[in-house]
Residue frames as a rotation matrix with the C-alpha (Angstrom) as fourth column:
UNK 1
0.446 0.883 -0.146 84.45
-0.007 0.166 0.986 72.70
0.895 -0.439 0.080 59.97
UNK 2
-0.645 -0.560 0.520 84.84
-0.548 -0.137 -0.826 73.06
0.533 -0.817 -0.218 63.70
UNK 3
-0.198 0.526 -0.827 83.52
0.553 0.757 0.348 70.81
0.809 -0.388 -0.441 66.46
UNK 4
-0.603 0.088 0.793 81.53
-0.509 -0.808 -0.298 72.87
0.614 -0.583 0.532 68.96
UNK 5
-0.554 0.462 -0.693 80.11
0.752 0.635 -0.178 71.47
0.358 -0.619 -0.699 72.17
UNK 6
-0.605 0.472 0.642 77.02
-0.369 -0.880 0.300 73.58
0.706 -0.055 0.706 72.91
UNK 7
-0.210 0.567 -0.796 75.01
0.657 0.685 0.314 73.29
0.724 -0.457 -0.517 76.09
UNK 8
0.109 0.308 0.945 73.63
-0.592 -0.744 0.311 74.50
0.799 -0.593 0.101 79.37
UNK 9
-0.320 -0.226 0.920 73.23
-0.940 0.195 -0.279 73.14
-0.116 -0.954 -0.275 82.92
UNK 10
0.308 0.638 0.706 71.14
-0.569 0.718 -0.400 70.18
-0.762 -0.278 0.585 81.75
UNK 11
0.766 0.015 0.643 72.42
0.417 0.750 -0.513 69.09
-0.490 0.661 0.568 78.34
UNK 12
0.056 -0.781 -0.622 75.47
-0.617 -0.517 0.593 69.29
-0.785 0.350 -0.511 76.10
UNK 13
0.709 0.157 0.688 75.77
0.407 0.706 -0.580 68.15
-0.576 0.691 0.437 72.50
UNK 14
-0.382 -0.894 -0.235 78.54
0.116 -0.298 0.947 68.39
-0.917 0.334 0.217 69.93
UNK 15
0.790 0.610 0.061 77.91
0.204 -0.169 -0.964 69.96
-0.578 0.774 -0.258 66.52
UNK 16
-0.353 -0.821 0.449 80.02
0.819 -0.039 0.572 70.32
-0.452 0.570 0.686 63.38
UNK 17
0.689 0.618 -0.378 79.73
0.431 -0.770 -0.471 73.95
-0.582 0.161 -0.797 62.30
UNK 18
0.388 -0.511 0.767 81.19
0.712 -0.362 -0.601 76.26
0.585 0.780 0.224 59.71
UNK 19
-0.429 -0.636 -0.642 83.67
0.896 -0.389 -0.213 78.72
-0.114 -0.667 0.737 61.31
UNK 20
-0.914 0.097 0.394 81.62
0.054 -0.933 0.355 81.58
0.402 0.345 0.848 59.81
UNK 21
0.077 0.943 -0.323 78.59
0.619 0.209 0.757 80.68
0.782 -0.259 -0.567 61.95
UNK 22
-0.210 -0.097 0.973 77.70
-0.543 -0.816 -0.198 83.28
0.813 -0.570 0.119 64.58
UNK 23
-0.983 -0.173 -0.064 77.58
-0.030 0.492 -0.870 82.24
0.182 -0.853 -0.489 68.22
UNK 24
-0.480 0.872 0.097 73.95
-0.693 -0.310 -0.651 83.36
-0.537 -0.380 0.753 68.45
UNK 25
0.215 0.597 -0.773 72.84
-0.935 0.355 0.014 81.19
0.282 0.719 0.635 65.51
UNK 26
-0.541 -0.464 -0.701 74.74
-0.232 0.884 -0.406 78.20
0.808 -0.057 -0.586 66.94
UNK 27
-0.957 0.230 0.179 72.95
-0.158 0.109 -0.981 78.58
-0.245 -0.967 -0.068 70.28
UNK 28
-0.133 0.965 -0.225 69.58
-0.886 -0.218 -0.409 78.95
-0.444 0.145 0.884 68.55
UNK 29
-0.017 0.055 -0.998 70.24
-0.746 0.664 0.049 75.89
0.665 0.746 0.030 66.38
UNK 30
-0.768 -0.367 -0.525 71.01
0.047 0.786 -0.617 73.89
0.639 -0.499 -0.586 69.52
UNK 31
0.241 0.964 -0.112 67.85
0.314 0.032 0.949 75.14
0.918 -0.264 -0.295 71.27
UNK 32
-0.317 -0.445 -0.838 69.75
0.942 -0.043 -0.334 76.92
0.113 -0.894 0.433 74.06
UNK 33
0.767 0.581 0.271 68.11
0.505 -0.808 0.302 79.98
0.395 -0.095 -0.914 75.66
UNK 34
-0.236 -0.972 0.018 71.03
0.824 -0.210 -0.526 82.41
0.515 -0.109 0.850 75.93
UNK 35
-0.015 0.305 0.952 68.95
-0.134 -0.944 0.301 85.09
0.991 -0.123 0.055 77.71
UNK 36
0.866 0.344 0.363 69.06
-0.409 0.068 0.910 83.36
0.288 -0.936 0.200 81.09
UNK 37
0.780 -0.625 0.032 72.52
0.430 0.573 0.698 82.99
-0.454 -0.531 0.715 82.48
UNK 38
0.315 -0.795 -0.518 76.12
-0.600 -0.590 0.541 83.62
-0.736 0.140 -0.663 81.52
UNK 39
0.996 -0.016 0.092 77.38
0.084 0.584 -0.807 82.52
-0.041 0.811 0.583 78.11
UNK 40
0.294 -0.956 -0.020 81.01
-0.487 -0.168 0.857 81.48
-0.823 -0.242 -0.514 77.79
UNK 41
0.893 -0.196 -0.406 83.24
-0.304 0.404 -0.863 80.44
0.333 0.894 0.301 74.91
UNK 42
0.246 -0.798 -0.550 85.98
0.397 0.601 -0.694 78.09
0.884 -0.048 0.465 76.09
UNK 43
0.056 -0.142 -0.988 85.57
0.993 0.111 0.040 79.41
0.104 -0.984 0.147 79.64
UNK 44
-0.918 -0.371 -0.141 85.74
0.380 -0.924 -0.046 83.12
-0.113 -0.096 0.989 78.79
UNK 45
-0.067 0.936 -0.345 82.62
0.579 -0.245 -0.778 85.20
-0.813 -0.251 -0.526 79.48
UNK 46
-0.439 0.016 0.898 81.10
0.860 -0.282 0.426 86.87
0.260 0.959 0.109 76.44
UNK 47
-0.731 0.116 -0.672 80.32
0.243 -0.876 -0.416 90.57
-0.637 -0.468 0.613 76.52
UNK 48
0.300 0.906 -0.299 77.56
0.038 -0.325 -0.945 92.58
-0.953 0.272 -0.132 74.86
UNK 49
0.573 0.046 -0.819 77.49
-0.747 -0.382 -0.544 92.17
-0.338 0.923 -0.185 71.09
UNK 50
-0.485 -0.875 0.004 79.84
-0.803 0.446 0.395 89.20
-0.347 0.188 -0.919 71.01
UNK 51
-0.121 0.511 0.851 77.06
0.067 0.860 -0.506 86.71
-0.990 -0.004 -0.139 70.25
UNK 52
0.862 0.484 -0.150 76.86
-0.077 -0.167 -0.983 88.20
-0.501 0.859 -0.106 66.77
UNK 53
0.034 -0.913 -0.406 80.53
-0.963 -0.138 0.230 87.47
-0.266 0.383 -0.885 66.04
UNK 54
0.713 0.161 -0.683 81.56
-0.469 0.833 -0.294 84.32
0.521 0.530 0.669 64.21
UNK 55
0.893 -0.438 0.103 83.68
0.241 0.659 0.712 81.50
-0.379 -0.611 0.694 65.55
UNK 56
0.361 -0.784 0.505 86.37
0.846 0.048 -0.531 82.51
0.392 0.619 0.681 63.03
UNK 57
0.408 -0.167 0.898 86.48
-0.151 -0.982 -0.114 86.00
0.900 -0.089 -0.426 64.59
UNK 58
0.791 -0.123 0.599 87.37
-0.601 0.024 0.799 84.30
-0.113 -0.992 -0.055 67.89
UNK 59
-0.155 -0.985 -0.082 90.15
-0.972 0.137 0.188 82.31
-0.174 0.109 -0.979 66.21
UNK 60
-0.138 0.183 0.973 88.34
-0.090 0.977 -0.196 79.01
-0.986 -0.114 -0.119 65.62
UNK 61
-0.137 -0.074 -0.988 89.21
-0.898 -0.412 0.156 78.52
-0.418 0.908 -0.010 61.97
UNK 62
0.888 0.460 0.006 88.96
-0.423 0.820 -0.386 74.77
-0.183 0.340 0.923 61.56
UNK 63
0.259 -0.883 -0.392 92.71
-0.510 0.220 -0.832 74.34
0.820 0.415 -0.393 61.27
UNK 64
0.217 -0.262 -0.940 94.56
0.598 0.797 -0.084 71.91
0.772 -0.544 0.330 63.54
UNK 65
-0.678 -0.452 -0.580 94.60
0.727 -0.291 -0.622 73.30
0.112 -0.843 0.525 67.08
UNK 66
-0.857 0.448 -0.256 91.77
-0.373 -0.880 -0.293 75.72
-0.357 -0.156 0.921 66.25
UNK 67
-0.688 0.536 -0.489 89.07
-0.330 0.369 0.869 73.20
0.646 0.759 -0.078 65.44
UNK 68
-0.057 0.735 -0.676 87.11
0.653 0.539 0.531 72.63
0.755 -0.411 -0.511 68.65
UNK 69
-0.849 -0.145 0.509 85.58
-0.235 -0.759 -0.608 74.67
0.474 -0.635 0.610 71.45
UNK 70
-0.490 0.705 -0.513 82.86
0.871 0.416 -0.259 74.82
0.030 -0.574 -0.818 74.11
UNK 71
-0.729 0.410 0.549 79.95
-0.240 -0.903 0.356 77.29
0.641 0.128 0.756 73.90
UNK 72
-0.485 0.479 -0.732 78.00
0.784 0.608 -0.121 77.08
0.387 -0.633 -0.671 77.15
UNK 73
-0.264 0.490 0.831 75.23
-0.418 -0.835 0.360 79.03
0.869 -0.252 0.425 78.86
UNK 74
-0.528 -0.045 -0.848 75.15
0.628 0.652 -0.425 78.38
0.572 -0.757 -0.316 82.59
UNK 75
0.315 0.695 0.646 72.44
-0.192 -0.620 0.761 79.58
0.930 -0.364 -0.062 84.95
UNK 76
-0.772 -0.541 -0.332 73.68
0.266 0.200 -0.943 80.19
0.577 -0.817 -0.010 88.48
UNK 77
0.306 0.944 0.125 70.95
0.080 -0.156 0.984 79.93
0.949 -0.291 -0.124 91.08
UNK 78
-0.421 -0.349 0.837 71.01
-0.762 -0.364 -0.535 81.07
0.492 -0.863 -0.113 94.69
UNK 79
-0.591 0.222 -0.776 70.47
0.435 0.897 -0.075 78.38
0.679 -0.382 -0.627 97.30
UNK 80
0.114 0.739 0.664 67.43
-0.379 -0.585 0.717 79.10
0.918 -0.334 0.214 99.45
């Protein structure tokens, strides 16, 4: 299991997930709308198609040192 902090601008919660979970299903399970904003995994922006990869494919295997990460979707708004 890995410990994933999933969130957006307003809320962040930690979840224990199987490393074979896709990023998209983790976001959906957490109720995060990933269509509005930039999604990052441990601070690195995700490109097209990467939401369907698993945490294990990104190196989060559940082993010591590879057992926690942040999956965030942040909306950047212009100031009026």
